[in-house]
PABAMAR-259218 format. One record per residue (C-alpha): residue in three letters; x negated, y negated, z negated. Coordinates in Angstrom, 1 decimal. Layout:
N
residuo:ala X:X Y:Y Z:Z
...
This chain:
421
residuo:met X:-4.8 Y:-18.8 Z:-20.2
residuo:arg X:-8.0 Y:-18.2 Z:-21.2
residuo:arg X:-7.8 Y:-14.6 Z:-20.5
residuo:ser X:-6.4 Y:-15.6 Z:-17.5
residuo:gly X:-9.5 Y:-17.8 Z:-16.2
residuo:met X:-11.6 Y:-15.0 Z:-17.3
residuo:ala X:-9.7 Y:-12.4 Z:-15.1
residuo:val X:-9.9 Y:-14.9 Z:-12.2
residuo:arg X:-14.1 Y:-15.4 Z:-13.2
residuo:leu X:-14.2 Y:-11.4 Z:-13.3
residuo:val X:-13.0 Y:-11.2 Z:-10.0
residuo:leu X:-15.0 Y:-13.9 Z:-8.3
residuo:ala X:-18.1 Y:-12.0 Z:-9.6
residuo:ala X:-17.6 Y:-8.5 Z:-8.2
residuo:leu X:-16.7 Y:-10.0 Z:-4.6
residuo:leu X:-19.7 Y:-11.3 Z:-4.8
residuo:val X:-21.7 Y:-8.4 Z:-5.7
residuo:leu X:-19.5 Y:-6.5 Z:-3.2
residuo:leu X:-20.7 Y:-9.3 Z:-0.6
residuo:ala X:-24.2 Y:-8.9 Z:-1.5
residuo:gly X:-23.6 Y:-4.8 Z:-0.9
residuo:cys X:-22.3 Y:-5.9 Z:2.2
residuo:ser X:-24.9 Y:-8.3 Z:3.6
residuo:gln X:-27.8 Y:-5.3 Z:2.7
residuo:gly X:-26.5 Y:-2.9 Z:4.3
residuo:ala X:-26.3 Y:-5.2 Z:7.7
residuo:gly X:-29.3 Y:-7.0 Z:7.7
residuo:gly X:-32.3 Y:-5.1 Z:6.0
residuo:gly X:-31.1 Y:-6.4 Z:2.1
residuo:gly X:-33.0 Y:-8.0 Z:-0.4
residuo:asp X:-36.0 Y:-5.8 Z:0.6
residuo:gly X:-36.7 Y:-7.1 Z:3.5
residuo:gly X:-35.8 Y:-4.4 Z:5.9
residuo:arg X:-38.5 Y:-2.3 Z:4.3
residuo:gly X:-37.8 Y:1.2 Z:2.7
residuo:pro X:-37.3 Y:4.9 Z:3.1
residuo:ile X:-35.8 Y:6.0 Z:6.1
residuo:thr X:-34.8 Y:9.3 Z:7.8
residuo:leu X:-35.5 Y:10.5 Z:11.6
residuo:ala X:-32.6 Y:12.4 Z:13.4
residuo:thr X:-34.0 Y:14.7 Z:15.9
residuo:gly X:-32.5 Y:18.2 Z:17.6
residuo:arg X:-33.9 Y:21.3 Z:16.4
residuo:asp X:-38.0 Y:21.0 Z:16.2
residuo:leu X:-38.7 Y:24.4 Z:17.9
residuo:thr X:-42.1 Y:24.3 Z:17.0
residuo:gly X:-42.7 Y:22.0 Z:13.8
residuo:tyr X:-45.2 Y:19.6 Z:15.3
residuo:leu X:-43.2 Y:16.6 Z:14.2
residuo:gln X:-43.0 Y:17.1 Z:10.5
residuo:his X:-46.7 Y:17.4 Z:10.5
residuo:val X:-46.3 Y:14.0 Z:12.3
residuo:leu X:-44.3 Y:12.4 Z:9.6
residuo:asp X:-46.9 Y:13.6 Z:6.4
residuo:gly X:-49.6 Y:12.1 Z:8.2
residuo:trp X:-46.7 Y:8.5 Z:8.3
residuo:asn X:-45.7 Y:9.4 Z:4.5
residuo:ala X:-49.4 Y:9.3 Z:2.8
residuo:gly X:-50.0 Y:6.3 Z:4.1
residuo:his X:-46.6 Y:4.9 Z:3.5
residuo:pro X:-45.5 Y:6.1 Z:-0.2
residuo:ala X:-42.8 Y:3.4 Z:-0.7
residuo:glu X:-40.9 Y:3.9 Z:3.3
residuo:lys X:-41.3 Y:7.9 Z:3.7
residuo:val X:-40.1 Y:9.2 Z:6.5
residuo:thr X:-37.4 Y:12.0 Z:5.9
residuo:leu X:-36.5 Y:14.2 Z:8.7
residuo:val X:-33.3 Y:15.3 Z:9.4
residuo:gln X:-33.0 Y:18.1 Z:12.1
residuo:leu X:-29.9 Y:18.8 Z:14.0
residuo:pro X:-29.1 Y:21.4 Z:16.1
residuo:glu X:-31.1 Y:23.3 Z:18.7
residuo:ala X:-28.1 Y:23.2 Z:21.8
residuo:ala X:-28.6 Y:19.2 Z:23.0
residuo:asp X:-24.9 Y:18.5 Z:22.9
residuo:glu X:-24.2 Y:19.9 Z:19.5
residuo:thr X:-26.8 Y:17.6 Z:18.7
residuo:tyr X:-25.2 Y:14.2 Z:20.7
residuo:ala X:-22.4 Y:15.2 Z:19.2
residuo:gln X:-23.1 Y:14.7 Z:15.5
residuo:met X:-24.9 Y:11.8 Z:16.2
residuo:ala X:-22.3 Y:9.9 Z:18.1
residuo:ser X:-19.8 Y:10.6 Z:15.5
residuo:ser X:-22.4 Y:9.7 Z:12.8
residuo:leu X:-22.7 Y:6.2 Z:14.5
residuo:arg X:-19.2 Y:5.5 Z:15.7
residuo:ser X:-18.4 Y:5.7 Z:12.2
residuo:gly X:-21.0 Y:3.2 Z:11.0
residuo:ser X:-22.5 Y:5.3 Z:9.3
residuo:ser X:-26.4 Y:4.5 Z:8.5
residuo:arg X:-27.4 Y:8.1 Z:7.3
residuo:phe X:-30.1 Y:8.3 Z:10.5
residuo:asp X:-32.4 Y:5.1 Z:10.7
residuo:val X:-34.5 Y:6.7 Z:13.8
residuo:leu X:-32.6 Y:8.4 Z:16.5
residuo:asn X:-35.2 Y:10.7 Z:19.3
residuo:ile X:-32.2 Y:11.1 Z:21.7
residuo:asp X:-32.2 Y:12.6 Z:24.8
residuo:val X:-33.5 Y:9.8 Z:27.9
residuo:ala X:-29.5 Y:10.0 Z:29.2
residuo:trp X:-28.1 Y:9.0 Z:26.2
residuo:thr X:-29.6 Y:5.7 Z:25.4
residuo:ser X:-27.0 Y:3.9 Z:28.0
residuo:glu X:-24.6 Y:5.5 Z:26.2
residuo:phe X:-25.7 Y:4.5 Z:22.9
residuo:ala X:-26.8 Y:1.0 Z:23.7
residuo:ala X:-23.4 Y:0.1 Z:25.6
residuo:ala X:-21.0 Y:1.4 Z:22.3
residuo:gly X:-23.5 Y:-1.5 Z:20.3
residuo:trp X:-24.3 Y:1.6 Z:18.4
residuo:ile X:-28.7 Y:1.5 Z:18.4
residuo:ala X:-29.9 Y:-1.9 Z:17.9
residuo:pro X:-32.0 Y:-4.1 Z:20.6
residuo:leu X:-36.1 Y:-4.0 Z:20.3
residuo:asp X:-38.5 Y:-6.3 Z:19.4
residuo:arg X:-40.8 Y:-5.8 Z:23.1
residuo:gly X:-43.9 Y:-7.5 Z:21.4
residuo:ser X:-44.4 Y:-4.6 Z:17.9
residuo:leu X:-44.5 Y:-2.3 Z:20.4
residuo:pro X:-47.2 Y:-0.1 Z:22.9
residuo:leu X:-45.5 Y:-0.9 Z:26.2
residuo:gly X:-48.2 Y:-1.5 Z:27.9
residuo:his X:-50.0 Y:2.2 Z:27.5
residuo:leu X:-46.7 Y:4.4 Z:29.0
residuo:leu X:-46.7 Y:5.2 Z:31.9
residuo:pro X:-44.9 Y:2.3 Z:33.6
residuo:ser X:-42.2 Y:4.5 Z:34.8
residuo:val X:-41.0 Y:5.9 Z:31.2
residuo:leu X:-39.8 Y:2.6 Z:30.9
residuo:asp X:-36.4 Y:2.7 Z:32.9
residuo:thr X:-35.3 Y:5.2 Z:30.3
residuo:ala X:-35.3 Y:3.2 Z:27.4
residuo:thr X:-33.9 Y:-0.4 Z:29.4
residuo:phe X:-30.3 Y:-0.8 Z:29.2
residuo:arg X:-28.6 Y:-4.3 Z:31.2
residuo:gly X:-32.1 Y:-5.9 Z:30.9
residuo:arg X:-32.8 Y:-5.0 Z:27.6
residuo:leu X:-34.7 Y:-2.5 Z:25.7
residuo:tyr X:-33.2 Y:-0.1 Z:23.5
residuo:ala X:-35.6 Y:2.0 Z:22.3
residuo:met X:-39.5 Y:3.4 Z:23.0
residuo:pro X:-40.1 Y:6.4 Z:25.1
residuo:tyr X:-41.7 Y:9.0 Z:22.7
residuo:val X:-41.6 Y:12.2 Z:25.4
residuo:thr X:-41.2 Y:12.3 Z:28.8
residuo:asn X:-40.7 Y:15.2 Z:31.5
residuo:ala X:-39.9 Y:15.8 Z:35.3
residuo:gly X:-39.4 Y:19.0 Z:37.4
residuo:leu X:-41.8 Y:20.6 Z:39.2
residuo:leu X:-41.8 Y:23.0 Z:42.0
residuo:tyr X:-43.4 Y:26.2 Z:40.2
residuo:tyr X:-44.9 Y:28.9 Z:43.0
residuo:arg X:-46.6 Y:32.0 Z:43.1
residuo:lys X:-50.2 Y:31.0 Z:44.7
residuo:asp X:-51.5 Y:34.2 Z:45.3
residuo:ile X:-48.9 Y:35.2 Z:47.8
residuo:leu X:-49.0 Y:31.8 Z:49.5
residuo:ala X:-52.6 Y:32.5 Z:49.6
residuo:lys X:-52.0 Y:36.7 Z:51.5
residuo:ala X:-49.4 Y:34.7 Z:54.0
residuo:gly X:-52.1 Y:31.7 Z:54.2
residuo:val X:-49.8 Y:28.7 Z:53.6
residuo:ala X:-50.4 Y:25.8 Z:51.8
residuo:pro X:-47.8 Y:24.8 Z:49.0
residuo:pro X:-44.2 Y:23.5 Z:50.4
residuo:arg X:-44.6 Y:19.3 Z:50.4
residuo:thr X:-40.8 Y:19.2 Z:52.7
residuo:trp X:-37.6 Y:20.7 Z:52.8
residuo:ala X:-38.0 Y:22.6 Z:55.8
residuo:glu X:-41.1 Y:24.6 Z:54.6
residuo:leu X:-39.4 Y:25.0 Z:51.3
residuo:glu X:-37.0 Y:26.6 Z:53.6
residuo:gln X:-39.4 Y:28.9 Z:56.1
residuo:asp X:-41.2 Y:30.4 Z:53.1
residuo:ala X:-38.8 Y:31.0 Z:51.1
residuo:arg X:-36.3 Y:32.5 Z:54.2
residuo:thr X:-39.4 Y:34.7 Z:55.6
residuo:ile X:-42.4 Y:34.9 Z:52.9
residuo:ala X:-40.6 Y:35.8 Z:50.0
residuo:pro X:-38.9 Y:38.8 Z:51.5
residuo:lys X:-42.3 Y:40.8 Z:52.9
residuo:tyr X:-43.2 Y:41.1 Z:49.1
residuo:gly X:-39.7 Y:41.7 Z:47.8
residuo:leu X:-39.4 Y:38.5 Z:46.2
residuo:gln X:-36.2 Y:36.3 Z:45.8
residuo:gly X:-36.7 Y:32.7 Z:47.5
residuo:tyr X:-36.0 Y:29.8 Z:45.5
residuo:ala X:-34.5 Y:29.0 Z:41.8
residuo:gly X:-33.3 Y:25.9 Z:39.7
residuo:gln X:-30.4 Y:25.8 Z:37.5
residuo:leu X:-27.2 Y:25.8 Z:39.1
residuo:leu X:-25.6 Y:26.8 Z:36.3
residuo:pro X:-22.2 Y:23.6 Z:36.0
residuo:tyr X:-24.0 Y:22.1 Z:33.4
residuo:glu X:-26.7 Y:19.8 Z:32.7
residuo:gly X:-29.3 Y:20.8 Z:34.3
residuo:leu X:-27.0 Y:21.4 Z:37.8
residuo:thr X:-25.9 Y:17.8 Z:37.4
residuo:val X:-30.3 Y:16.7 Z:37.5
residuo:asn X:-31.0 Y:19.3 Z:40.5
residuo:val X:-28.3 Y:17.6 Z:42.4
residuo:thr X:-29.1 Y:13.9 Z:41.4
residuo:glu X:-33.0 Y:14.9 Z:42.3
residuo:ala X:-31.8 Y:16.5 Z:45.8
residuo:ile X:-30.0 Y:12.9 Z:46.3
residuo:gln X:-32.6 Y:10.6 Z:45.0
residuo:ser X:-35.5 Y:12.5 Z:47.1
residuo:ala X:-33.1 Y:11.6 Z:49.9
residuo:gly X:-33.2 Y:8.5 Z:49.4
residuo:gly X:-29.9 Y:8.2 Z:47.6
residuo:thr X:-28.5 Y:7.6 Z:44.1
residuo:val X:-24.9 Y:8.2 Z:42.2
residuo:leu X:-24.1 Y:5.4 Z:40.7
residuo:gly X:-26.0 Y:1.6 Z:41.6
residuo:asp X:-25.6 Y:-1.5 Z:39.2
residuo:glu X:-26.2 Y:0.4 Z:35.9
residuo:gly X:-23.4 Y:2.3 Z:36.2
residuo:arg X:-20.4 Y:-0.3 Z:37.3
residuo:thr X:-20.7 Y:0.7 Z:41.5
residuo:val X:-20.3 Y:4.4 Z:42.5
residuo:thr X:-22.8 Y:5.6 Z:45.6
residuo:val X:-23.1 Y:8.9 Z:45.9
residuo:asp X:-20.3 Y:9.0 Z:49.2
residuo:ser X:-23.3 Y:8.8 Z:51.4
residuo:pro X:-25.3 Y:10.3 Z:54.4
residuo:ala X:-28.3 Y:11.3 Z:51.8
residuo:ala X:-26.2 Y:13.0 Z:49.3
residuo:arg X:-24.7 Y:14.2 Z:52.1
residuo:gln X:-28.3 Y:16.0 Z:53.2
residuo:ala X:-29.2 Y:16.5 Z:50.1
residuo:leu X:-25.8 Y:18.8 Z:48.6
residuo:ser X:-26.3 Y:20.6 Z:52.3
residuo:phe X:-29.8 Y:21.5 Z:51.4
residuo:leu X:-28.6 Y:23.0 Z:48.1
residuo:val X:-25.7 Y:24.3 Z:49.8
residuo:asp X:-26.6 Y:26.3 Z:52.7
residuo:gly X:-29.8 Y:27.7 Z:50.7
residuo:val X:-27.3 Y:29.9 Z:48.7
residuo:arg X:-24.9 Y:30.7 Z:51.8
residuo:gln X:-28.5 Y:31.5 Z:54.0
residuo:gly X:-29.5 Y:33.7 Z:50.7
residuo:trp X:-33.3 Y:31.9 Z:50.8
residuo:ile X:-31.2 Y:30.4 Z:47.0
residuo:pro X:-30.5 Y:34.0 Z:45.6
residuo:gln X:-26.1 Y:34.3 Z:44.0
residuo:ala X:-28.1 Y:34.9 Z:40.4
residuo:ala X:-29.7 Y:31.4 Z:40.0
residuo:leu X:-25.6 Y:30.4 Z:40.3
residuo:gly X:-25.8 Y:31.5 Z:36.7
residuo:phe X:-29.6 Y:30.0 Z:36.0
residuo:lys X:-30.2 Y:27.4 Z:33.3
residuo:glu X:-33.7 Y:26.3 Z:32.2
residuo:glu X:-34.7 Y:29.9 Z:30.4
residuo:glu X:-33.0 Y:32.3 Z:32.7
residuo:ser X:-34.9 Y:30.9 Z:35.8
residuo:arg X:-37.9 Y:30.7 Z:34.1
residuo:arg X:-37.9 Y:34.5 Z:33.3
residuo:asp X:-37.5 Y:35.5 Z:36.3
residuo:phe X:-40.1 Y:33.6 Z:38.0
residuo:gln X:-41.8 Y:35.1 Z:35.0
residuo:asp X:-40.8 Y:38.7 Z:35.5
residuo:gly X:-42.6 Y:38.4 Z:38.9
residuo:his X:-39.4 Y:38.2 Z:41.3
residuo:leu X:-38.7 Y:34.6 Z:42.7
residuo:leu X:-41.8 Y:33.1 Z:45.1
residuo:phe X:-40.6 Y:29.1 Z:44.2
residuo:leu X:-38.9 Y:27.6 Z:40.9
residuo:arg X:-37.3 Y:23.9 Z:40.1
residuo:asn X:-38.5 Y:23.7 Z:36.3
residuo:trp X:-39.6 Y:21.9 Z:33.6
residuo:pro X:-43.5 Y:21.9 Z:32.4
residuo:tyr X:-43.2 Y:23.6 Z:29.3
residuo:val X:-42.8 Y:27.3 Z:31.6
residuo:tyr X:-46.3 Y:26.5 Z:32.7
residuo:asp X:-48.1 Y:27.2 Z:29.2
residuo:ser X:-45.2 Y:30.6 Z:29.2
residuo:ala X:-45.7 Y:32.2 Z:32.5
residuo:ser X:-49.6 Y:31.3 Z:31.6
residuo:ala X:-49.9 Y:33.3 Z:28.3
residuo:lys X:-51.7 Y:36.7 Z:28.2
residuo:gly X:-49.1 Y:39.6 Z:29.3
residuo:ser X:-47.2 Y:37.5 Z:31.6
residuo:pro X:-46.6 Y:39.4 Z:34.9
residuo:val X:-47.6 Y:36.0 Z:36.5
residuo:ala X:-50.5 Y:34.8 Z:34.6
residuo:gly X:-53.3 Y:33.7 Z:36.3
residuo:arg X:-51.0 Y:33.9 Z:39.5
residuo:ile X:-48.8 Y:30.5 Z:39.4
residuo:gly X:-49.5 Y:27.0 Z:40.8
residuo:val X:-47.7 Y:23.8 Z:40.5
residuo:val X:-47.0 Y:20.7 Z:42.6
residuo:pro X:-44.4 Y:18.2 Z:43.1
residuo:leu X:-40.7 Y:18.9 Z:44.0
residuo:pro X:-40.3 Y:18.1 Z:47.9
residuo:gly X:-38.3 Y:16.2 Z:49.6
residuo:pro X:-37.4 Y:15.4 Z:53.1
residuo:asp X:-40.0 Y:14.0 Z:54.5
residuo:gly X:-42.4 Y:14.7 Z:52.2
residuo:pro X:-42.6 Y:15.0 Z:48.1
residuo:gly X:-39.9 Y:14.3 Z:46.3
residuo:ser X:-38.6 Y:13.1 Z:43.6
residuo:ser X:-37.5 Y:13.8 Z:40.2
residuo:val X:-35.2 Y:13.0 Z:37.4
residuo:leu X:-37.2 Y:11.6 Z:34.6
residuo:gly X:-36.2 Y:14.3 Z:31.3
residuo:gly X:-37.7 Y:13.5 Z:27.6
residuo:ser X:-36.3 Y:11.8 Z:24.5
residuo:asp X:-36.0 Y:8.0 Z:23.9
residuo:leu X:-37.0 Y:6.6 Z:20.0
residuo:ala X:-33.5 Y:4.5 Z:18.8
residuo:val X:-33.1 Y:2.7 Z:15.6
residuo:asn X:-29.5 Y:2.4 Z:14.1
residuo:ala X:-27.8 Y:-0.8 Z:14.4
residuo:his X:-26.6 Y:0.1 Z:11.2
residuo:ser X:-30.2 Y:1.0 Z:9.6
residuo:arg X:-30.7 Y:-0.6 Z:6.2
residuo:his X:-34.6 Y:-0.6 Z:6.9
residuo:pro X:-34.6 Y:-1.8 Z:10.0
residuo:arg X:-38.2 Y:-3.1 Z:9.8
residuo:thr X:-39.6 Y:-0.2 Z:8.2
residuo:ala X:-37.5 Y:1.7 Z:11.5
residuo:ala X:-39.7 Y:-0.5 Z:13.5
residuo:asp X:-42.8 Y:0.5 Z:12.8
residuo:leu X:-42.4 Y:4.0 Z:12.7
residuo:leu X:-41.4 Y:3.6 Z:17.2
residuo:ala X:-45.1 Y:2.3 Z:16.7
residuo:tyr X:-46.5 Y:5.4 Z:14.5
residuo:leu X:-45.0 Y:7.8 Z:16.3
residuo:thr X:-46.1 Y:6.0 Z:20.5
residuo:ser X:-49.6 Y:5.8 Z:19.5
residuo:glu X:-52.6 Y:7.1 Z:20.9
residuo:gly X:-53.3 Y:9.7 Z:18.1
residuo:val X:-49.4 Y:10.9 Z:17.4
residuo:gln X:-48.6 Y:11.4 Z:21.2
residuo:arg X:-52.0 Y:13.2 Z:22.0
residuo:gln X:-50.5 Y:16.0 Z:18.9
residuo:val X:-47.3 Y:15.6 Z:21.3
residuo:leu X:-49.4 Y:17.0 Z:23.9
residuo:thr X:-50.9 Y:19.6 Z:21.8
residuo:leu X:-49.3 Y:20.6 Z:18.9
residuo:gly X:-45.6 Y:20.2 Z:20.4
residuo:ser X:-46.2 Y:21.1 Z:23.6
residuo:leu X:-44.1 Y:18.1 Z:25.0
residuo:pro X:-45.5 Y:16.0 Z:28.3
residuo:pro X:-46.6 Y:12.9 Z:26.1
residuo:val X:-45.9 Y:9.2 Z:27.1
residuo:trp X:-48.8 Y:7.9 Z:26.4
residuo:ala X:-51.1 Y:7.0 Z:30.4
residuo:ser X:-54.7 Y:7.4 Z:29.6
residuo:leu X:-54.2 Y:11.1 Z:28.0
residuo:tyr X:-53.3 Y:12.8 Z:31.6
residuo:thr X:-56.9 Y:11.7 Z:32.9
residuo:asp X:-58.4 Y:12.7 Z:29.8
residuo:pro X:-61.1 Y:15.5 Z:30.6
residuo:ala X:-60.7 Y:17.6 Z:27.7
residuo:leu X:-57.1 Y:17.9 Z:27.8
residuo:val X:-57.1 Y:18.5 Z:32.1
residuo:arg X:-59.4 Y:21.2 Z:31.6
residuo:arg X:-56.6 Y:22.3 Z:29.0
residuo:tyr X:-53.4 Y:21.7 Z:30.9
residuo:pro X:-54.7 Y:21.6 Z:34.6
residuo:tyr X:-51.0 Y:21.0 Z:35.5
residuo:leu X:-51.0 Y:17.8 Z:33.7
residuo:pro X:-52.2 Y:15.8 Z:37.1
residuo:val X:-49.6 Y:16.8 Z:39.1
residuo:leu X:-47.0 Y:16.4 Z:36.1
residuo:glu X:-48.5 Y:12.4 Z:36.2
residuo:gln X:-47.9 Y:12.4 Z:39.6
residuo:ser X:-44.1 Y:13.5 Z:39.0
residuo:val X:-43.7 Y:11.2 Z:36.5
residuo:gln X:-44.6 Y:8.4 Z:38.3
residuo:his X:-42.2 Y:8.6 Z:41.3
residuo:ala X:-39.3 Y:10.1 Z:39.1
residuo:gln X:-36.3 Y:8.1 Z:38.4
residuo:pro X:-34.0 Y:7.7 Z:35.8
residuo:arg X:-30.7 Y:9.8 Z:35.6
residuo:pro X:-27.5 Y:7.6 Z:36.3
residuo:lys X:-27.3 Y:5.3 Z:34.1
residuo:ser X:-23.9 Y:5.0 Z:32.4
residuo:ala X:-22.1 Y:3.8 Z:29.3
residuo:his X:-20.0 Y:6.7 Z:29.7
residuo:tyr X:-23.2 Y:9.1 Z:30.9
residuo:asp X:-21.5 Y:12.8 Z:29.9
residuo:gln X:-18.3 Y:12.3 Z:31.8
residuo:val X:-20.6 Y:11.0 Z:34.7
residuo:ser X:-22.9 Y:14.2 Z:34.2
residuo:leu X:-19.8 Y:16.6 Z:33.5
residuo:ala X:-18.1 Y:15.4 Z:37.2
residuo:val X:-21.7 Y:16.0 Z:38.9
residuo:ala X:-21.6 Y:19.6 Z:37.3
residuo:ala X:-18.2 Y:20.7 Z:37.9
residuo:val X:-17.9 Y:19.4 Z:41.5
residuo:ala X:-21.9 Y:20.7 Z:42.3
residuo:gly X:-20.9 Y:23.9 Z:41.1
residuo:asp X:-17.7 Y:24.1 Z:43.8
residuo:ala X:-19.7 Y:23.2 Z:46.6
residuo:leu X:-22.1 Y:25.6 Z:46.0
residuo:arg X:-19.8 Y:28.4 Z:45.5
residuo:gly X:-18.4 Y:27.5 Z:48.2
residuo:arg X:-14.9 Y:26.4 Z:46.9
residuo:val X:-15.1 Y:23.0 Z:49.0
residuo:thr X:-16.9 Y:22.2 Z:51.6
residuo:val X:-19.9 Y:19.3 Z:51.1
residuo:asp X:-18.1 Y:16.3 Z:52.8
residuo:gln X:-14.9 Y:17.4 Z:50.0
residuo:ala X:-16.9 Y:17.3 Z:47.3
residuo:leu X:-18.5 Y:14.2 Z:47.9
residuo:ala X:-15.2 Y:12.7 Z:48.7
residuo:arg X:-13.8 Y:14.3 Z:45.2
residuo:leu X:-16.8 Y:13.2 Z:43.6
residuo:lys X:-16.4 Y:9.6 Z:44.9
residuo:arg X:-13.0 Y:9.4 Z:42.8
residuo:glu X:-13.5 Y:11.2 Z:40.0
residuo:leu X:-16.9 Y:8.4 Z:39.3
residuo:ala X:-14.7 Y:5.9 Z:40.5
residuo:ala X:-12.0 Y:6.4 Z:37.8
residuo:ile X:-15.6 Y:6.5 Z:35.0
residuo:val X:-17.0 Y:3.6 Z:35.9
residuo:arg X:-13.5 Y:1.7 Z:35.4
residuo:thr X:-13.2 Y:2.8 Z:32.2
residuo:gly X:-16.2 Y:0.9 Z:31.3
């Protein structure tokens, strides 16, 4: 009996230790939720982020951050993050996620809601905050923003005596008439069937006043006159030739090279193109201008790009993770995001800083574009939504289906996706 009683006590003691360990993993442990953490991100091509984290680590020796760089390709980064989070792993404490993933990660319960009062939300560009919310709650902190811009050959438009286009009709007219006179193609975006095409189509739809999904992913709104006008604009451009056939195979870099090599009059792309196209040795250096994307009746609306910072719901040190979010979105670090990382910051005052505007002349246009931009369709199944939009729009651009057939098919496919949520 004595041996049996001792065995029972040992089992109970072991259970208490196990329960204590489980409590630590879920609630931050006996260390008050503070300690070393990891930051997972897609590949940092400029190397600036480790420098930024070195500044944090110097001031927080007991709460150091280890940078975990995942693959450069967004789909591979998504796959690794989703696999880890789905398993309940605490390997990644803070995640630098594409803004399009925030709703999906929040709906799945993978990332924790944030305390608004502990973050510098009042200093951000107002529009970027919408990328970090889902169904009324803040699940992430905007870190880097982005908006599509219209690049143009200012030397060519000056010779033609016309201003940069503000409407689709002006863009089409210039692409059809001016570009051929100077041996150029008219206009290109990212029209290969992938996420870039989803972005280009979504921008056109919202510029026309429409949406792809409504009620934060609960309803399908794509079969509308605005969507019909938007998709027709792109389809007609390919059919009429002022959007070259080659653009149907363009992603960001292919389209950037075509413009930078002097083959295009107009290009829709992200802000990173400006530095590359303006660099010494570029065939178009000193000859490019930037304006907001055009729309049917005036400036249009870009899709918001960039990334948000989120805290793993299973982080062992969530208080340190939350403090890191505040640090990475402070004014000093946000300045480094631009100057060292060549990425558009979310801190509003930097867009009117005279020294930065002299160095980055496109900042006022980018600020205007970001202020009028909108998030991609919010959905707990955004990856499926994006695949459907890109596939259907790709078929329409290649003449395999009419615009009406494309929108009817897309409505059916999105309805099936929404029902699964």
